[in-house]
C-alpha positions in Angstrom: 20.6 5.0 -86.5 20.9 4.7 -82.7 24.2 2.8 -82.2 23.9 -0.3 -79.9 20.9 1.2 -78.2 18.2 -1.5 -78.0 14.8 -1.6 -76.4 15.9 -4.7 -74.5 18.6 -2.7 -72.8 16.2 0.1 -72.0 13.5 -2.2 -70.6 16.0 -4.3 -68.8 17.6 -1.4 -67.0 14.2 0.3 -66.3 12.7 -2.9 -64.7 15.9 -3.6 -62.9 16.0 -0.2 -61.2 12.2 -0.4 -60.5 12.5 -3.9 -59.1 15.5 -3.1 -56.8 14.0 0.1 -55.5 10.6 -1.5 -54.7 12.1 -4.8 -53.5 14.2 -2.9 -51.0 11.2 -0.7 -50.0 9.1 -3.8 -49.3 11.9 -5.4 -47.3 12.3 -2.3 -45.1 8.5 -1.9 -44.6 7.9 -5.6 -43.7 11.1 -6.5 -41.9 12.2 -3.3 -40.2 8.6 -2.0 -39.8 9.6 1.6 -40.7 6.7 3.7 -42.0 6.0 4.4 -45.6 6.6 8.1 -44.9 10.2 7.4 -43.8 12.7 9.4 -45.9 14.5 6.2 -47.0 11.3 4.7 -48.5 10.5 8.0 -50.2 13.9 8.2 -51.8 13.6 4.6 -53.0 10.1 5.3 -54.4 11.4 8.4 -56.3 14.2 6.2 -57.8 11.8 3.4 -58.7 9.2 5.8 -60.2 11.9 7.6 -62.1 13.4 4.4 -63.5 12.3 5.0 -67.2 13.8 8.4 -67.1 17.0 7.2 -65.4 17.4 4.3 -67.8 16.8 6.6 -70.8 19.5 9.2 -69.8 22.0 6.5 -68.8 21.7 4.7 -72.1 21.6 7.9 -74.1 24.8 9.0 -72.4 26.5 5.7 -73.4 25.1 5.2 -76.9 24.0 8.5 -78.4 26.4 10.7 -80.4 26.3 14.5 -79.9 24.0 15.0 -82.8 21.5 12.5 -81.5 21.6 14.1 -78.0 21.0 17.5 -79.5 18.0 16.3 -81.5 16.5 14.5 -78.5 16.8 17.5 -76.2 15.4 19.8 -78.9 12.3 17.6 -79.0 12.2 17.3 -75.2 12.1 21.0 -74.8 10.0 21.7 -77.9 7.2 23.7 -76.3 6.7 26.4 -79.0 4.1 24.6 -80.9 0.5 25.3 -82.1 -1.8 26.3 -79.2 -4.0 23.5 -80.3 -1.5 20.9 -79.2 -1.3 22.6 -75.7 -5.1 22.3 -75.5 -4.9 18.7 -76.6 -2.2 18.0 -73.9 -4.0 19.7 -71.0 -7.7 19.5 -71.9 -7.6 16.2 -73.7 -7.2 14.3 -70.4 -10.1 16.3 -69.0 -12.3 15.2 -71.9 -11.1 11.6 -71.8 -11.6 11.2 -68.0 -14.9 13.1 -68.0 -16.2 10.8 -70.7 -15.0 7.8 -68.8 -16.8 9.0 -65.7 -20.0 9.5 -67.6 -19.8 6.0 -69.1 -19.1 4.4 -65.8 -21.3 6.4 -63.4 -23.8 8.1 -65.7 -23.0 11.5 -64.2 -20.2 13.8 -63.1 -21.3 14.3 -59.5 -17.9 13.2 -58.2 -16.2 16.0 -60.0 -15.2 19.0 -57.9 -16.7 22.3 -59.2 -15.2 24.6 -56.5 -13.4 27.3 -58.4 -10.9 27.7 -55.5 -9.9 24.1 -56.0 -9.3 24.6 -59.7 -7.2 27.7 -59.1 -4.7 25.2 -57.7 -4.6 23.2 -60.9 -1.3 24.8 -62.2 0.4 23.7 -58.9 -1.0 20.1 -59.2 0.1 20.0 -62.8 3.7 21.1 -61.8 3.8 18.5 -59.0 2.5 15.8 -61.4 5.3 16.6 -63.9 7.8 15.3 -61.4 5.4 12.7 -60.0 4.7 10.7 -63.2 5.1 13.0 -66.2 8.8 12.6 -66.6 8.3 8.9 -67.3 7.5 10.0 -70.9 11.2 10.7 -71.5 11.5 6.9 -71.5 8.2 5.6 -72.8 7.2 8.1 -75.6 10.8 9.4 -75.8 13.6 6.9 -76.4 11.3 3.8 -76.7 9.2 5.4 -79.4 12.3 6.7 -81.2 13.7 3.2 -81.4 10.6 1.3 -82.4 8.8 3.9 -84.6 10.3 2.6 -87.9 9.9 -1.1 -86.9 6.2 -1.3 -86.0 2.9 0.3 -87.1 2.0 3.1 -84.8 -1.1 1.5 -83.3 0.9 -1.7 -82.5 3.6 0.4 -81.0 1.1 2.2 -78.8 -0.4 -1.1 -77.6 3.0 -2.6 -76.8 4.1 0.5 -74.9 0.8 0.6 -73.0 1.2 -3.1 -71.9 4.8 -2.4 -70.8 3.6 0.7 -69.0 1.0 -1.3 -67.1 3.5 -4.1 -66.2 6.0 -1.5 -65.0 3.3 -0.1 -62.6 2.5 -3.6 -61.2 4.9 -3.4 -58.2 3.0 -0.4 -57.0 0.0 -2.6 -56.5 2.0 -4.1 -53.6 2.0 -0.7 -51.7 -1.3 0.2 -50.1 -0.2 3.8 -49.7 -0.6 4.3 -53.5 -4.1 2.9 -53.7 -3.3 0.7 -56.7 -4.2 -2.4 -54.8 -7.9 -1.4 -55.1 -7.7 -1.5 -58.9 -8.7 -4.4 -61.0 -5.6 -5.3 -63.2 -7.5 -5.8 -66.5 -9.2 -2.4 -66.6 -5.9 -0.8 -65.5 -4.1 -2.5 -68.4 -6.8 -1.3 -70.8 -6.4 2.3 -69.4 -2.7 2.4 -70.1 -3.2 1.1 -73.6 -5.9 3.7 -74.1 -3.8 6.6 -72.8 -0.8 5.3 -74.7 -2.7 5.8 -78.0 -3.4 9.5 -77.3 0.1 10.2 -75.9 1.8 8.6 -78.9 -0.4 10.5 -81.3 0.6 13.8 -79.5 4.3 13.0 -79.9 4.1 11.9 -83.5 2.0 14.9 -84.6 3.5 17.7 -82.6 7.1 16.3 -82.5 7.3 17.3 -78.8 8.3 14.9 -76.1 7.9 17.7 -73.6 4.2 18.0 -74.4 3.8 14.3 -73.6 5.3 15.0 -70.2 2.7 17.7 -69.7 -0.2 15.5 -70.9 0.9 12.6 -68.6 1.0 15.1 -65.7 -2.4 16.5 -66.6 -3.9 12.9 -66.5 -2.5 12.6 -62.9 -3.4 16.1 -61.8 -7.1 15.7 -62.7 -7.4 12.8 -60.2 -7.4 15.5 -57.5 -10.7 16.8 -58.8 -12.7 13.5 -58.8 -11.6 12.6 -62.3 -9.3 9.8 -61.3 -9.5 6.3 -62.8 -12.7 4.6 -61.7 -12.0 1.7 -59.3 -15.3 -0.1 -59.7 -15.9 -3.2 -61.8 -18.6 -2.6 -64.3 -19.5 -3.1 -68.0 -19.3 0.7 -68.3 -15.7 0.9 -67.5 -14.8 -1.9 -70.0 -17.0 -0.3 -72.7 -15.6 3.2 -72.0 -12.0 2.0 -72.1 -12.4 0.0 -75.3 -14.2 2.8 -77.1 -11.7 5.5 -76.0 -8.9 3.1 -76.8 -10.2 2.6 -80.3 -10.4 6.3 -80.8 -6.7 6.8 -79.8 -5.6 3.9 -82.0 -7.8 5.1 -84.8 -6.0 8.5 -84.7 -2.7 6.7 -85.0 -3.9 4.5 -87.9 -5.1 7.6 -89.8 -1.8 9.4 -89.1 0.1 6.4 -90.5 -2.1 6.2 -93.5 -1.7 9.9 -94.2 2.1 9.6 -93.8 2.2 6.7 -96.3 0.2 8.8 -98.8 2.4 11.8 -98.4 5.5 9.7 -98.9 4.0 8.1 -101.9 3.1 11.4 -103.4 6.5 12.8 -102.7 8.2 9.8 -104.4 5.9 10.2 -107.4 6.8 13.9 -107.8 10.5 13.1 -107.6 10.1 10.3 -110.2 8.2 12.6 -112.6 10.8 15.3 -112.2 13.7 13.1 -113.2 14.9 12.5 -116.7 
């Protein structure tokens, strides 16, 4: 059991770091009128954006014993898994975002088909690991670890998705990020939807590192016209709800299978005893 580590501590530290970094950024932008591109602002944004990761490592350093740390790092760097999980992590976001584009716009005309652009995808993926992907160390790493035995997996995915959306909310205050053009409700539904698929990946593959890659892929595909649609329509609500139910359905089935396996294992042990 994780000693003294609580989700309240993790979330409190995460939102504290995020709030301080973004609060100071807004103060500097509005009072001193320095540009968003200024080095100080960029450093503050890196700190704020990395708050789930920073909070995770700080609290693990304080509360995890050596065995817990070894197990966590083993799962963080667990990349030698079935190729199918790599396809899920990288091509899954492509399928999800492509489906969403079809349901919202009815076509894929906004998607770049230039092969030279797609040759840069590994670079965008690498950049996105550091610009978003590492959040998973906190969300689908320590937070999932601590709540997994307390909540059903679908409920855990929904709660994490809601927290994930709220954590992003300060970014809506910065025009440079483009979040201010999003409607908050579809964005909330999108984080819940992606949370389902990301949680399923971690639970089934056992790899936190692959969740980092999948999160990075979600962000990287936005460079090819597959970003989250910003328009308000019935298509976006329908698409997010359907895709969200698919992700939560996968988790429900996984939990059902896990209970069945545990029941069968206990039954075999009971039959084998005298």
